C-alpha positions as CSV (number, residue, x, y, z in Angstrom):
1,M,36.9,-6.7,11.4
2,K,36.0,-3.1,12.2
3,K,36.1,-2.2,8.5
4,T,33.7,-5.1,7.7
5,L,31.3,-4.2,10.5
6,I,31.2,-0.5,9.5
7,A,30.5,-1.5,5.9
8,V,27.7,-3.9,7.0
9,L,26.1,-1.3,9.2
10,A,26.2,1.2,6.4
11,T,24.4,-1.1,4.0
12,A,21.9,-2.0,6.7
13,S,20.6,1.5,6.2
14,L,19.1,0.2,2.9
15,L,16.0,-0.7,4.8
16,F,13.6,0.1,2.0
17,A,15.8,-1.0,-0.9
18,E,15.2,1.7,-3.5
19,S,11.9,2.7,-2.0
20,Y,10.5,0.0,-4.2
21,Q,7.5,1.5,-5.9
22,V,4.5,-0.8,-6.6
23,N,2.5,-0.2,-9.7
24,T,0.1,-3.2,-9.5
25,L,-2.7,-1.7,-7.4
26,S,-5.7,-2.7,-9.7
27,A,-6.5,-6.1,-11.2
28,K,-8.4,-4.3,-13.9
29,Q,-5.9,-1.7,-14.9
30,M,-2.9,-4.0,-14.6
31,G,-4.3,-5.7,-17.7
32,M,-3.9,-2.4,-19.5
33,A,-0.3,-2.0,-18.2
34,H,-1.5,0.0,-15.2
35,T,-2.7,3.0,-17.2
36,G,-5.5,5.1,-15.7
37,A,-4.5,8.8,-15.3
38,G,-6.7,9.8,-18.2
39,M,-9.6,7.4,-17.4
40,K,-12.8,7.5,-15.3
41,L,-12.2,4.6,-13.0
42,G,-14.7,5.2,-10.2
43,S,-13.2,4.5,-6.8
44,E,-9.9,3.3,-8.3
45,S,-9.3,6.9,-9.6
46,M,-8.1,7.7,-6.0
47,N,-4.9,5.9,-6.9
48,F,-4.4,6.7,-10.6
49,N,-5.7,10.3,-10.6
50,P,-8.1,11.7,-7.9
51,G,-9.5,14.1,-10.5
52,G,-11.3,11.1,-12.1
53,L,-13.3,10.5,-8.9
54,G,-15.5,13.5,-9.7
55,F,-17.1,11.6,-12.6
56,L,-18.4,8.9,-10.3
57,D,-22.2,8.6,-10.6
58,K,-22.8,5.7,-8.2
59,K,-24.1,5.7,-4.6
60,L,-21.3,3.2,-3.7
61,D,-18.4,1.9,-5.7
62,V,-16.1,-0.6,-4.0
63,S,-13.0,-2.4,-5.4
64,A,-10.6,-4.8,-3.7
65,G,-7.9,-7.2,-4.7
66,A,-4.3,-8.5,-4.4
67,T,-1.3,-9.0,-6.6
68,F,1.1,-11.9,-6.3
69,I,4.6,-10.8,-7.4
70,I,6.7,-13.9,-8.2
71,P,10.2,-12.6,-9.0
72,R,13.3,-14.4,-10.0
73,V,16.5,-12.4,-9.3
74,E,19.7,-14.1,-10.4
75,V,22.9,-12.8,-8.9
76,K,26.1,-14.2,-10.3
77,V,29.4,-13.5,-8.5
78,N,32.4,-15.0,-10.4
79,D,31.1,-18.5,-11.3
80,A,28.6,-18.8,-8.4
81,K,24.9,-18.1,-9.0
82,T,22.3,-17.3,-6.3
83,V,18.6,-17.0,-6.9
84,S,16.0,-15.1,-4.9
85,S,12.3,-15.8,-5.6
86,K,10.5,-14.6,-2.5
87,L,6.8,-13.9,-3.0
88,G,5.4,-10.4,-2.5
89,V,1.7,-9.7,-2.1
90,P,0.6,-6.0,-2.5
91,F,-3.1,-5.4,-2.0
92,Y,-5.7,-2.6,-2.4
93,V,-9.1,-1.6,-1.2
94,Y,-11.1,1.4,-2.6
95,A,-14.5,2.7,-1.6
96,A,-16.2,5.9,-2.9
97,S,-19.6,7.5,-3.3
98,S,-21.2,10.3,-5.2
99,I,-22.5,12.4,-2.3
100,A,-24.0,15.3,-4.3
101,D,-24.5,16.4,-7.9
102,R,-20.9,17.9,-8.0
103,F,-19.1,16.2,-5.1
104,S,-17.7,12.7,-4.6
105,A,-15.7,11.3,-1.7
106,G,-13.9,8.1,-1.0
107,L,-11.3,6.2,1.1
108,S,-8.5,3.9,-0.1
109,F,-6.0,1.6,1.6
110,T,-3.1,0.3,-0.5
111,T,0.5,-0.9,-0.3
112,P,2.3,1.4,-2.7
113,Y,5.9,0.5,-1.7
114,G,7.4,-2.8,-0.8
115,N,10.3,-5.2,-1.3
116,S,10.9,-8.9,-0.7
117,A,14.1,-10.9,-1.2
118,N,15.8,-14.0,0.2
119,Y,19.3,-15.0,-1.1
120,G,20.1,-17.5,1.7
121,K,22.2,-17.3,4.8
122,G,25.6,-18.1,3.4
123,W,25.7,-16.8,-0.2
124,E,28.6,-14.7,-1.6
125,G,26.9,-11.4,-0.7
126,A,25.4,-12.4,2.7
127,N,27.4,-9.7,4.5
128,L,25.2,-7.2,2.5
129,L,21.9,-9.1,2.6
130,Q,20.5,-12.5,3.5
131,D,16.8,-11.6,3.3
132,I,14.5,-8.6,3.5
133,S,10.7,-8.0,3.9
134,L,9.2,-4.5,3.6
135,A,5.7,-3.1,3.4
136,V,4.6,0.5,3.3
137,Y,0.9,1.1,3.8
138,A,-1.1,4.2,2.6
139,L,-4.5,5.4,3.8
140,Q,-6.0,8.1,1.6
141,P,-9.3,9.9,2.1
142,T,-10.2,11.8,-1.1
143,V,-12.7,14.4,-2.2
144,A,-13.5,15.5,-5.7
145,Y,-15.4,18.4,-7.2
146,K,-16.9,18.7,-10.7
147,P,-17.5,22.4,-11.4
148,M,-18.7,21.6,-15.0
149,S,-19.9,18.5,-16.8
150,Q,-16.5,17.8,-18.6
151,F,-14.0,18.8,-15.9
152,S,-13.3,17.4,-12.4
153,M,-10.6,17.9,-9.7
154,G,-9.7,15.8,-6.7
155,V,-7.3,15.8,-3.8
156,G,-6.6,13.8,-0.7
157,P,-3.9,13.5,2.0
158,V,-1.9,10.3,2.0
159,I,-1.1,8.8,5.4
160,Y,1.9,6.4,5.3
161,S,3.1,3.8,7.8
162,G,5.3,0.8,7.3
163,S,7.5,-1.9,8.8
164,F,10.6,-4.0,7.8
165,V,12.7,-6.9,8.7
166,Q,16.2,-7.5,7.3
167,N,18.9,-10.1,8.1
168,K,22.6,-10.1,7.1
169,R,25.8,-12.0,8.0
170,M,28.2,-10.5,10.5
171,V,30.7,-13.3,10.9
172,P,31.2,-15.8,8.1
173,G,31.6,-19.5,8.6
174,G,34.8,-21.4,8.3
175,N,36.4,-22.7,5.2
176,V,34.4,-25.4,3.4
177,G,36.2,-26.7,0.4
178,G,38.1,-23.4,0.1
179,N,34.9,-21.4,0.2
180,I,34.0,-19.3,3.3
181,N,30.4,-19.1,2.3
182,A,29.2,-21.7,4.8
183,A,26.5,-21.1,7.4
184,P,27.4,-17.9,9.2
185,L,28.7,-18.0,12.8
186,A,26.8,-14.8,13.5
187,S,24.0,-12.8,11.8
188,A,22.2,-9.6,12.6
189,K,18.5,-8.9,12.4
190,F,17.5,-5.3,11.8
191,S,13.8,-4.4,12.2
192,G,11.6,-1.5,12.9
193,D,8.3,0.4,12.4
194,A,8.3,3.7,10.5
195,D,6.7,6.8,12.0
196,V,3.6,8.1,10.3
197,A,4.4,10.2,7.2
198,L,2.2,12.5,5.2
199,G,1.9,13.3,1.6
200,V,-0.8,14.6,-0.9
201,N,-2.3,13.1,-4.0
202,A,-4.1,15.4,-6.3
203,G,-5.3,15.6,-9.9
204,I,-7.6,16.9,-12.7
205,L,-9.4,15.2,-15.5
206,Y,-10.9,16.9,-18.6
207,D,-13.3,15.1,-20.8
208,I,-12.3,16.8,-24.1
209,L,-14.8,15.0,-26.2
210,Q,-17.5,13.5,-24.0
211,D,-16.9,9.7,-23.5
212,K,-14.5,9.8,-26.5
213,L,-11.3,11.6,-25.5
214,A,-10.1,12.6,-22.0
215,L,-6.9,14.0,-20.6
216,G,-5.8,13.7,-17.0
217,V,-2.9,14.8,-14.8
218,G,-2.2,13.5,-11.3
219,Y,0.5,14.4,-8.8
220,R,1.6,12.4,-5.7
221,S,3.9,14.4,-3.5
222,E,7.1,13.2,-1.8
223,A,6.9,11.8,1.7
224,K,9.6,11.1,4.3
225,M,9.6,7.8,6.0
226,K,11.5,7.9,9.3
227,V,12.4,4.9,11.5
228,A,13.1,6.5,14.9
229,K,13.5,3.3,17.0
230,G,14.9,0.5,14.9
231,K,16.2,-2.5,16.8
232,T,19.1,-4.8,16.2
233,K,19.3,-8.5,17.4
234,M,22.3,-10.9,17.0
235,T,21.9,-14.6,16.4
236,Y,24.8,-17.1,16.7
237,S,25.3,-20.7,15.4
238,D,25.7,-22.0,19.0
239,P,26.4,-20.8,22.6
240,D,30.1,-21.5,22.4
241,T,30.4,-19.5,19.2
242,R,28.6,-16.6,20.8
243,D,31.0,-16.4,23.8
244,K,34.1,-16.6,21.5
245,I,32.8,-13.9,19.2
246,I,31.7,-11.5,22.0
247,S,35.1,-11.9,23.7
248,S,37.1,-11.4,20.5
249,I,35.0,-8.9,18.7
250,P,33.6,-6.2,21.1
251,L,31.7,-4.4,18.4
252,I,29.5,-7.4,17.9
253,A,28.5,-7.4,21.5
254,A,27.8,-3.6,21.3
255,L,25.6,-4.2,18.2
256,D,23.3,-6.7,19.9
257,G,20.3,-4.9,21.3
258,S,21.4,-1.5,19.9
259,T,18.9,1.0,18.4
260,F,19.2,3.2,15.4
261,E,17.3,5.7,13.3
262,T,17.2,6.5,9.6
263,E,15.0,8.3,7.1
264,L,14.4,8.0,3.4
265,P,12.1,9.6,0.9
266,L,9.1,8.1,-1.0
267,P,9.5,9.9,-4.3
268,A,7.0,12.2,-5.9
269,N,5.2,11.1,-9.1
270,L,3.7,13.1,-11.9
271,N,1.3,11.0,-14.1
272,T,-0.2,12.3,-17.3
273,G,-2.7,10.2,-19.2
274,V,-4.8,10.2,-22.3
275,S,-7.7,7.9,-23.1
276,F,-9.4,7.5,-26.5
277,R,-12.5,5.5,-27.5
278,P,-12.3,5.2,-31.4
279,M,-15.4,2.9,-31.3
280,E,-18.0,2.0,-28.7
281,K,-16.3,-1.3,-27.7
282,L,-12.7,-0.3,-27.8
283,L,-10.8,1.9,-25.3
284,L,-7.2,2.9,-25.7
285,A,-5.0,4.6,-23.0
286,F,-1.5,6.0,-22.8
287,D,0.2,7.1,-19.5
288,W,3.5,8.9,-19.1
289,Q,4.8,8.7,-15.5
290,W,7.7,10.8,-14.2
291,I,9.2,9.5,-10.9
292,F,11.4,12.0,-9.0
293,W,14.0,9.6,-7.7
294,N,16.7,12.3,-7.5
295,T,15.5,13.1,-4.0
296,Y,17.2,9.8,-2.9
297,D,20.7,11.2,-2.9
298,S,22.1,9.4,0.2
299,L,20.9,7.4,3.2
300,S,22.3,7.6,6.7
301,L,22.1,5.3,9.6
302,A,22.6,6.7,13.1
303,F,22.9,4.4,16.1
304,T,21.4,5.9,19.2
305,N,22.9,3.5,21.8
306,G,25.2,0.5,22.1
307,V,27.6,1.1,19.2
308,P,30.7,3.1,19.7
309,F,30.4,5.2,16.6
310,Y,27.6,7.4,15.6
311,K,26.7,7.6,11.9
312,S,27.4,6.1,8.5
313,V,26.3,7.4,5.1
314,S,25.7,5.4,2.0
315,Q,25.6,7.4,-1.3
316,K,22.7,6.6,-3.6
317,K,22.8,9.3,-6.3
318,Y,19.5,8.2,-7.9
319,H,18.3,10.0,-10.9
320,N,14.7,10.8,-12.1
321,T,13.1,8.3,-14.4
322,F,10.2,7.9,-16.8
323,A,7.7,5.0,-17.3
324,Y,5.7,4.7,-20.5
325,R,2.4,2.7,-20.5
326,L,0.1,1.7,-23.3
327,G,-3.1,-0.3,-22.8
328,A,-6.3,-1.4,-24.6
329,Q,-9.7,-2.7,-23.5
330,Y,-12.2,-4.4,-25.8
331,A,-15.8,-5.4,-24.9
332,L,-16.3,-8.9,-26.4
333,I,-19.8,-9.1,-25.0
334,D,-21.9,-7.1,-22.5
335,Q,-20.6,-9.2,-19.6
336,L,-16.9,-9.6,-20.7
337,D,-14.1,-7.2,-21.3
338,V,-10.6,-8.2,-22.3
339,R,-7.4,-6.1,-21.9
340,F,-3.9,-5.9,-23.2
341,G,-0.9,-3.6,-22.5
342,T,2.8,-3.0,-22.5
343,Y,5.1,-0.7,-20.6
344,Y,8.7,0.4,-20.3
345,D,10.1,1.5,-16.9
346,E,13.5,3.0,-16.5
347,S,15.9,2.2,-13.6
348,P,17.0,5.1,-11.3
349,V,20.2,3.2,-10.2
350,D,23.6,3.6,-11.8
351,N,25.9,0.5,-11.9
352,S,28.2,1.8,-9.1
353,Y,25.2,2.0,-6.7
354,L,23.5,-1.3,-7.6
355,T,23.2,-3.7,-4.6
356,P,21.4,-7.0,-3.8
357,E,18.7,-5.1,-1.9
358,S,17.7,-3.2,-5.1
359,P,18.7,-5.2,-8.2
360,S,17.1,-2.5,-10.4
361,T,17.1,-2.8,-14.2
362,D,15.3,-1.1,-17.1
363,K,12.1,-3.2,-17.4
364,L,9.7,-4.2,-20.1
365,G,6.2,-5.5,-19.2
366,L,3.6,-7.3,-21.1
367,T,0.1,-7.6,-19.7
368,I,-3.3,-9.3,-20.3
369,G,-6.5,-9.2,-18.4
370,A,-10.2,-9.6,-18.3
371,S,-13.4,-8.7,-16.4
372,Y,-16.5,-10.8,-16.1
373,R,-19.8,-9.4,-14.8
374,P,-22.1,-12.2,-13.9
375,I,-24.8,-9.8,-12.5
376,T,-25.4,-6.1,-12.7
377,G,-22.8,-4.1,-10.7
378,L,-20.5,-7.0,-9.9
379,S,-17.2,-7.5,-11.7
380,I,-14.7,-10.3,-11.3
381,D,-11.3,-9.0,-12.5
382,A,-8.0,-10.8,-13.3
383,S,-4.8,-10.0,-15.0
384,L,-1.3,-11.3,-15.6
385,L,2.0,-9.4,-16.1
386,R,5.2,-10.7,-17.4
387,A,8.1,-8.3,-16.5
388,F,11.7,-8.7,-17.5
389,A,14.9,-6.8,-17.9
390,L,16.0,-6.2,-21.5
391,S,19.5,-7.6,-20.5
392,S,21.4,-8.6,-17.5
393,R,23.3,-5.9,-15.6
394,K,26.9,-5.8,-14.3
395,A,27.3,-4.0,-11.0
396,T,30.6,-2.4,-9.9
397,S,31.9,-2.6,-6.4
398,G,29.7,0.0,-4.8
399,T,30.4,3.4,-3.1
400,K,32.7,4.3,-0.3
401,V,30.7,4.6,3.0
402,D,33.4,5.3,5.7
403,N,37.0,6.4,6.3
404,Y,38.3,2.9,6.0
405,G,37.3,2.6,2.3
406,S,34.6,0.0,2.9
407,L,32.1,-0.5,0.1
408,D,28.4,-1.0,0.1
409,G,28.1,-3.0,-3.1
410,L,29.1,-6.3,-4.7
411,D,30.8,-7.1,-8.0
412,A,28.1,-9.1,-9.6
413,R,25.8,-9.6,-12.6
414,Y,22.1,-9.3,-12.1
415,K,19.2,-10.7,-14.1
416,V,15.6,-10.0,-13.1
417,T,12.3,-11.4,-14.3
418,A,8.9,-11.8,-12.7
419,W,5.4,-13.3,-13.2
420,V,2.7,-11.2,-11.6
421,P,-0.9,-12.5,-11.5
422,S,-3.6,-10.3,-9.9
423,I,-7.2,-11.0,-8.9
424,G,-9.9,-8.5,-7.7
425,L,-13.6,-7.9,-7.2
426,S,-15.6,-4.7,-7.7
427,Y,-19.2,-3.8,-7.0
428,N,-21.3,-0.7,-7.5
429,F,-24.9,0.4,-7.5
């Protein structure tokens, strides 16, 4: 039992899955595969490339919206298949103003990282994860300066906060038809709020040929998210079960009410984008995104009271990845724009580190979108993304996390798809 408990506690350090990065923070730009580093996007430039904010020429530009991530994660262990389809809802709010001839400023509030999954209480991998909900929030004040008509630079601090809840099985149920995967006798709930973390988002945009060809580069720095006072709570199938487990497994009693701390990085991103307008009604954009996942080498979980051992370490060994995005926008009429896009996003996770918390795969995305402007200054924006893995992925048994040889993974085959609709409103004058 001690081996099992140590392995479970080690995998509980996967509070933020793979620091799941959200790239659906604009209903407009998601229609163009979330391109934007080389575009003049008004207040939304604060997310894609703060350098673009310097080209804002409005007294006020406001944009807000939400995305509804509807995933389907199939995990097959031997002949048993489990499906997670828990909804995630990232959102965004941007507001900015041209405060002088050469200066603009704004404020954004977004959810750039998050994760949701629910596999059920008694599935084959319940000792690793039953369900998880995570949200990371980012507040970003931004200023931009345009020293010349074709060039702008912008920068802003990013203030992160976040919270999570995760449940997993600690003691399995009895045999049911030869299968131990019945309702668990005991489960653990891990939860906590992250301390405030700081980063920087900066960028430049150069209008090579005015309103025809532009090049932009944006950089979002790494940040460290630390949970200093996480809490653990045990739940039992009934009071008699609780008493028997506590008397026979002292480590379970020690776990209930214990506190822990952990830390993990939010990776840096380098975004390079080009936009090109070959004709008045048509705009093309290409973004190349470099995500520095190699900072996620390992994750440790340190209990600060209640548990008679101090620390466990789970190896991650993530590697840097690239995402390639291509989008197009066409003005059908003065009041209506339509958009199309596609992207390819690499996975940072090798097979031996793949877990139910982060069923990461190389992904292909196809997008469509539209904006309708019923009155001057007001835009109603909508888009739809279909994301899917190019193939299912076989995970090996995970990595060693303690001296007992316990593993933090699961021999399984993963298949991931998602529908992602988005809706937003924007207004400027």
